[in-house]
C-alpha positions as CSV (number, residue, x, y, z in Angstrom):
1,M,-42.9,-189.6,-150.4
2,K,-43.2,-186.3,-147.8
3,R,-46.4,-187.5,-146.5
4,L,-44.8,-191.0,-145.6
5,I,-41.5,-189.5,-143.7
6,L,-43.9,-186.9,-142.0
7,A,-46.1,-189.6,-140.5
8,A,-43.0,-191.3,-139.7
9,V,-41.6,-188.6,-137.8
10,L,-45.1,-188.3,-136.1
11,A,-45.2,-191.9,-135.2
12,L,-41.9,-191.7,-133.7
13,T,-42.6,-188.9,-131.4
14,A,-46.2,-189.9,-130.5
15,A,-44.3,-192.8,-129.2
16,P,-44.1,-193.3,-125.5
17,A,-40.7,-192.7,-124.4
18,L,-38.8,-195.6,-122.7
19,A,-38.7,-195.7,-118.8
20,A,-35.3,-194.4,-117.3
21,P,-34.2,-196.7,-114.5
22,V,-35.4,-195.5,-111.4
23,A,-32.9,-194.8,-108.4
24,Y,-33.6,-195.9,-104.8
25,T,-31.5,-194.4,-101.9
26,I,-30.2,-197.1,-99.3
27,D,-32.1,-196.8,-96.1
28,P,-29.0,-197.1,-93.5
29,S,-31.9,-197.8,-90.7
30,H,-33.2,-200.6,-92.4
31,T,-30.1,-202.3,-93.9
32,Q,-28.1,-205.1,-92.2
33,T,-24.4,-205.9,-94.1
34,T,-23.3,-209.0,-92.0
35,F,-20.3,-211.5,-92.4
36,Q,-19.2,-214.4,-90.6
37,V,-15.6,-215.7,-90.1
38,D,-14.3,-219.1,-88.2
39,R,-12.1,-218.8,-85.5
40,F,-9.7,-221.8,-84.4
41,G,-12.4,-224.0,-85.6
42,F,-14.0,-224.0,-82.0
43,T,-16.7,-221.3,-83.1
44,T,-18.0,-218.8,-85.8
45,V,-17.8,-214.9,-84.9
46,L,-20.9,-213.1,-86.2
47,G,-20.4,-209.4,-87.0
48,A,-22.2,-206.5,-88.7
49,F,-21.5,-203.0,-90.3
50,T,-24.2,-200.9,-89.4
51,T,-23.9,-197.6,-91.4
52,A,-24.6,-198.4,-94.9
53,S,-25.3,-195.9,-97.8
54,G,-25.5,-195.7,-102.0
55,V,-27.7,-195.9,-104.5
56,I,-29.4,-198.4,-106.3
57,W,-30.9,-197.9,-110.1
58,I,-33.8,-200.3,-111.1
59,D,-34.5,-200.7,-114.4
60,E,-37.8,-203.0,-114.3
61,A,-38.1,-203.2,-118.1
62,D,-34.4,-204.3,-118.9
63,P,-33.1,-206.0,-115.0
64,A,-29.5,-206.3,-116.8
65,A,-29.5,-202.3,-117.2
66,S,-30.1,-202.1,-113.4
67,R,-26.9,-200.9,-111.3
68,V,-25.8,-200.3,-107.5
69,E,-23.0,-198.6,-106.1
70,A,-23.0,-198.7,-102.3
71,Q,-20.5,-198.5,-99.2
72,V,-20.5,-199.3,-95.4
73,T,-18.4,-197.7,-92.9
74,V,-15.8,-199.8,-91.4
75,A,-16.0,-197.6,-87.9
76,S,-19.3,-199.0,-87.7
77,L,-18.1,-202.8,-87.0
78,Y,-20.3,-204.4,-84.2
79,A,-18.8,-208.1,-83.5
80,G,-20.3,-208.7,-80.0
81,D,-16.9,-207.0,-78.0
82,P,-15.6,-204.0,-78.2
83,T,-11.8,-205.4,-78.0
84,R,-12.5,-207.8,-80.9
85,E,-13.6,-204.7,-82.9
86,D,-11.2,-202.4,-82.2
87,H,-8.9,-205.3,-83.3
88,V,-10.6,-206.2,-86.2
89,K,-10.8,-202.2,-87.1
90,G,-7.2,-202.0,-86.5
91,E,-3.9,-201.7,-88.8
92,R,-3.5,-206.1,-88.9
93,W,-7.1,-206.3,-90.4
94,L,-9.2,-203.9,-91.8
95,N,-7.3,-200.9,-91.1
96,G,-10.2,-198.5,-90.9
97,A,-8.1,-195.5,-90.5
98,A,-6.3,-195.7,-93.5
99,N,-9.4,-197.0,-95.4
100,P,-12.6,-196.3,-93.6
101,L,-14.8,-197.6,-96.4
102,I,-16.0,-201.0,-97.9
103,T,-17.5,-200.2,-101.4
104,F,-19.0,-202.1,-104.1
105,K,-19.7,-200.8,-107.9
106,S,-21.6,-203.2,-110.0
107,T,-20.4,-203.8,-113.4
108,R,-22.6,-206.6,-114.3
109,V,-26.0,-207.9,-113.8
110,V,-27.3,-211.3,-115.3
111,P,-30.8,-212.1,-114.3
112,T,-31.3,-215.5,-113.3
113,G,-34.6,-215.6,-112.8
114,P,-37.7,-213.1,-112.4
115,D,-36.5,-212.0,-109.3
116,T,-32.8,-213.0,-109.0
117,A,-29.6,-211.5,-110.7
118,D,-25.8,-212.3,-110.3
119,V,-24.4,-208.8,-109.8
120,T,-20.3,-208.5,-110.6
121,G,-19.1,-205.5,-109.4
122,D,-15.3,-203.8,-108.2
123,F,-15.4,-204.5,-104.2
124,T,-13.0,-202.7,-102.3
125,L,-11.7,-203.5,-99.2
126,N,-8.6,-202.3,-97.2
127,G,-7.5,-200.5,-100.2
128,V,-7.6,-203.4,-102.4
129,T,-10.0,-203.8,-105.2
130,R,-11.2,-206.8,-107.0
131,P,-14.1,-208.2,-108.7
132,V,-16.7,-209.9,-106.8
133,T,-19.8,-211.5,-107.8
134,L,-23.0,-211.3,-105.5
135,K,-26.4,-213.2,-105.8
136,V,-29.2,-210.7,-105.5
137,K,-32.8,-211.4,-105.1
138,L,-35.4,-208.5,-105.3
139,N,-38.1,-209.4,-102.3
140,K,-40.2,-206.8,-103.1
141,I,-40.8,-203.7,-104.9
142,G,-43.7,-201.2,-104.1
143,K,-44.8,-198.4,-101.6
144,A,-43.9,-199.0,-98.4
145,P,-46.7,-199.6,-95.7
146,G,-45.7,-197.0,-93.3
147,S,-44.4,-194.1,-95.3
148,G,-46.2,-194.7,-98.8
149,K,-42.8,-194.3,-100.5
150,P,-41.8,-196.5,-103.3
151,S,-39.5,-198.7,-102.0
152,A,-37.2,-202.0,-102.7
153,G,-36.0,-204.8,-100.5
154,F,-33.4,-207.1,-101.3
155,T,-31.4,-210.2,-99.8
156,I,-27.9,-210.0,-101.1
157,T,-25.4,-213.0,-100.5
158,G,-21.7,-214.1,-101.3
159,S,-18.3,-214.6,-100.3
160,I,-15.1,-213.1,-100.0
161,H,-11.5,-214.3,-99.5
162,R,-10.1,-212.2,-97.0
163,R,-6.3,-212.7,-98.2
164,D,-7.5,-211.6,-101.6
165,F,-7.8,-208.1,-99.6
166,N,-4.5,-208.3,-97.7
167,V,-6.8,-208.9,-94.3
168,G,-5.4,-210.5,-91.4
169,A,-2.6,-211.8,-94.0
170,A,0.1,-212.3,-90.7
171,V,-2.1,-214.9,-89.2
172,P,-1.3,-218.4,-89.7
173,A,-3.4,-220.0,-92.3
174,G,-6.0,-222.2,-90.9
175,L,-6.3,-220.3,-87.2
176,I,-9.1,-218.1,-88.7
177,G,-11.4,-218.8,-91.7
178,E,-10.1,-217.8,-95.2
179,D,-13.3,-217.4,-96.6
180,V,-15.7,-214.7,-95.4
181,P,-20.0,-215.2,-96.1
182,I,-21.5,-212.5,-96.8
183,R,-25.7,-211.6,-96.2
184,I,-27.0,-208.3,-96.3
185,E,-30.8,-207.3,-96.4
186,A,-31.2,-203.8,-97.9
187,L,-34.1,-201.8,-98.3
188,A,-34.1,-198.6,-101.0
189,V,-36.4,-195.7,-101.2
190,A,-36.8,-193.5,-104.0
191,P,-36.7,-190.8,-105.1
192,A,-33.1,-190.7,-105.2
193,P,-30.3,-188.6,-107.0
194,A,-30.6,-188.9,-110.5
195,A,-28.0,-191.6,-112.3
196,P,-25.0,-189.4,-113.1
């Protein structure tokens, strides 16, 4: 009996450890967070936040165990016109002075294919936090040709209802689009800080 127990212990200790999720840091110079808003039915205003940061933990063995924490800086808004940018960053809309960051912290990852997933998380905008589900496609994972660093590239799409976050609530209904499509092209590079 002792021999059987010893053999079992030796087998367990000799077994390879399960690989931990790999942490990748979001590369702000190769990440674009874009959105679009209908304006009076005449045109669609395109905009972007040019400063992003965060960490993506990728578990290739168990994709559902992957997670992300990311943020963009409201002050980095680009919308093609300085007056428009100041207006959108101002108190009536994003209120960037009081709420300088837009954040997303995943709470659930549901794989939908070999390289796709629905990622639900706490989305915080204008000081309001609500659950939002984003569709994520892993474009490629491997060593980047230029740097040689382990890298992962993603295309992320979704939509938010701006009034859910008290954004521009004073605008009469129908003048400015209520639903705001989002598209993010993100590059993340390892190593990153270990998962807490």
